[in-house]
N, C-alpha and C positions, 0 to 999 in steps of 0.2 A: 400105435402109429399116432405122431403128434401132428394137430395141422393149425394152421392159426390164419383168420382174415378177421382186418380192422373194421373198425367200425369209426365213428366221425367222434372228432373231438370233444368229449365235455357229454357224450352222452349218459345216462344212466344206465348201470350196469345189470339193473333188473329189465332192463328192455334192449341192450346190446348187446350182450358177452353173457354165452351159457355157456357151462363144461357139462357134456355127454360122457357119457362108458357105459358098455355095454352092459345088457343084465347077464349077469352071471349068478344072482343073489336072491333070498328073498327079506322082502319089500315087509315091514311087518311096521305099520304108522309112521315115523318120523325116520327110525331104527333099519339099519343096514347091517345085516350080518351075510356070512358066505362060508364056503364049506372050503376045506385046505387047501383041495386040489382041484381049484376052480383055476380056468386061463387065467393068463396076463391078462389085465384091465386094456382096451383100448381108452385113449384120449382125444379128444379133439376140442377147441376153441371153435365155436360160431355164434353166427344171429342168434341172438335167442327169438328175435321174434319172425326167423325166415326159417319154419321147418322145412323147405323145400329146400333149404341150402345146405340140411344136415347128411350125414354119409346113410348108407342105405343099411338095414339092422334096426335092432330092438333097441331102443334108448330112454332113455330116464333123465331126464332134466333134474339135478340136485342144487343146492346152492356149493360153492366153489369151497367153502371153507369147509362142510359139514364132506364134499369130498375126500378134501386133503387126508380127515381124521379119518375117513374110512380109508384110505390108501396105507395109513400110515400104520390104522389095526391090524390090517393083512401082512404087513411087516412085521409085526410084535414091536415096534419102535415107538408106539405112543406116546410115550416117558420123555423122549428128545423128538420135540417138533423139529423140525429144519430150519436154517436161519434166516431170517428174512434178506431180499434186497437191502443195498444198503448205495447212499447218495456220498462218494469218494470226496466230490468237489465241487461247486458249486459255486457262478459269479452273476448276480443280478445287477444290469446296467440301466440306468433311466435319467432321465430329463423329464425338468420341469419344465411341463408345457401347456401351463394353466395358473391361472392364479392357488388352485388347490390340487391340481391334477399331475400323480407322474406318471408315466409311461416309457416304457422301455423293451426289451429283451432277454433272456436269462439262459447258457449252458450252463448242462451240467455234466458230470461223468460219471454213470452210475455202471452195477457191476452185479450181475445175478450170482450168489452162494450156492443156493440148491434149486437142480431143476425143479425140485419138486412144491418148492413158494416163490411163485412166479408175480406176485404182487404186492407192491411195494403203499404202506401207509405214508401218507403225505402231511395229515397233520390238518391242523386247524388253521389253514392258509388266509389270508388277508388278500392279497392282490388278486386282481380278476385272470385266469390266466385263456387265453387261447392258443391256437396253433402250434398243439404239442408236435415234433418231430422226430423221429429219427433220424439217423441218413439215408436209411433205407425207403423211409415213406411213413406215413401217421403214425403217431401212438394210442394207441385203445387208455383212457383215465377216466374218470368220472366219478360219482357218488353211488356208495355201494346201499342196500338198502336199510343199514343201521345206522347211515349219517356220514360214515368214514370217508375221506378221499383215499381212491386208491390210483395206482398207477400199476397197467401191466408190464411186465418185464419178461419179454419171449427172447431174450439174447445175453449169453451170458456176461457180454458188455456194451457198452457204445456210448454215444454223446447223445441227448435229447438237449433240443432247441424249443423255444416258443414264446412267446410275449404278453406281457403282463402291464397291468394299469392299477394303482392305485387312488382312489381319493383320500385326501388331509383333510381336517378341520380345524379352521382358522380360530386359535386360543388367541386376545389381545393381538400385538403384531407378529406372530411367531405362527406357523403353520407346524401341525403334528401330525404326524405319519407314523401307523400303529403298524408294523411291520411284524408280521408273523409269517414265517417264511419254513422251508420243506426241511425237515431234519437231517444233516447231513454232518460229515465229517469237519468238513473245513469250508467257511461260508465268506465270501468278499460280498459287497455292495459298492458300488460307483453310481454317484449322482451326481451330474453335471446342472450347477447351477450358472446362473447370470452374476458376474461382477459382485453385484452390492450386495449376497447376500451368503451366507456362512449358514453351516451344517452344524449340528449338536446332535450326538447320539448317546443313551444310557448308557451300552455294551458297546464290547470290542473295542477295539486299536481304531482313533481316527486319526490318519497319516495326512503329511501335508499335504495341502489341493493342487493341483497340475493343470495348468494354463491348456483351452479348448479352443475351439473354435468360434470367431465372434466373441471376445473379451469373456468368455466364460472360460469356469472353473470343474473340475470334475474333483469329487471328494470321495477318498475313498476309507471303507471301513472295513477294517479285518475285524469277521464277529466271532470266526473259530467255530465251536459247535454249538455257541447261541444260537437258537431259531427265532427267538425272539426278540425285540428294539426296537423302542419312540426313539425316533428321528425328528428333530426341530429345525427346521428351515427358518431363519431370521435375518431379518437386516443385520450385517457387518457391524461395530461396533455401537451399535443403536440399542436404547433402552428401553425396552417395554414399558408401557403405561404400569403408574403405583398403584390404579386399584385392583383390589381384587373380587374376585366374585367367588359368590356362594351359594351353595341350598342348605334348606333351615327345615327343620320340621320339628314342632313341640308338642310335648307329651302332658298331659295333668294327672294325677293322683289324691284323688276326696281320699284322706282317712281323718278316724275320730278327734285327733287333735291339731286339725287342719289339713290344709293342701299342699302338693308338691309339683312346683312347675320344673321339666327338666326340657332345653335345648339344644337338640343335635344341628352344629353344622360341619357342612362339608365343604371347606376353603379351598381354592387353588387363587395360588399368586403368583406373580412373573419372578423371571430369574434374579429380577432387584426387589427384595424384600421390605416391607413396612419394619420400620422397627418395634411397632406394636397394634394392636387389634381392638378396638372398641366395639361395647356390645351394650346398645338401650337396653335398661330392663325397665319392669313396668313399676312404679313406685308401691310401698309397701311389702315388694321380697323382701325377705331377709334371707339371712346367712350366705347370701350366692358364694359358689365356689368355680371355678375352672379346670377342668381335666380333659383329658387327651381317651382315645376314643380306648387305649389302653387302662382305664384309669388311675393313671400318673396325674398330679399334680400340679397344676400353674403355677406359677409368681403372678398377679394379680390384687388390684385395690380398685374400691368405690370411691368414684367422684361424684359428689354433690350439685 
């Protein structure tokens, strides 16, 4: 017997979802054992914080992954875990709604490959999500006790929809959007921007923008299986300011024959790179040299 009760989207699994099984086993600490001739297990997904909603009977609440391991051990197939659900195709559509905010909707085609593996790990996603829905009602999703983002797949296949938003960071004259999306077989990003702005992406295939309403343009990026992408929104044809930004850390080493000064710089330069970098060093420093983080020497000269 299998049943499902939805919880509010975004609720944590530790308080929102429990897996129950009829106790026909001996509990020894955290280990689950059973005799070979026990009756088949009855499974049910119920609200973890509402014991009154549980079916009548002797029930024990255990972590879902532990339950899956236990069930596989009973069937003698613990070496081959069931395949996880997959997202076959996903489209994120968004619009720049403020100086540094993108909001929109997404839709995904989801397929469950095995009824014994009903949770899909969503990865470390950066957009904020809300209102995840199946065609029949709200989806069950949230954060597991180990910190992973999980989506409960209670059907063989279906279309999942929802809303998303992402705050970017302004760097020079550009807006940077650090996108880490769901793992999927085919990912597509559609961003609608004002006509005077253009989109640049670190991954994927950027297609020719299409005209949208009110003079805006929709930029389309085919990401394929890439779940991560750094997008930059910049004035079309404009050049960011040429001054770089940097962070620096200096360390000193005292030795019997003298001292050693090492300064490490993390430098961010705009798209139009300056021809060279100049550093002011204290007087009296001898034998200065410049290298990369990989200890590769850089051509440099000292000007007095």
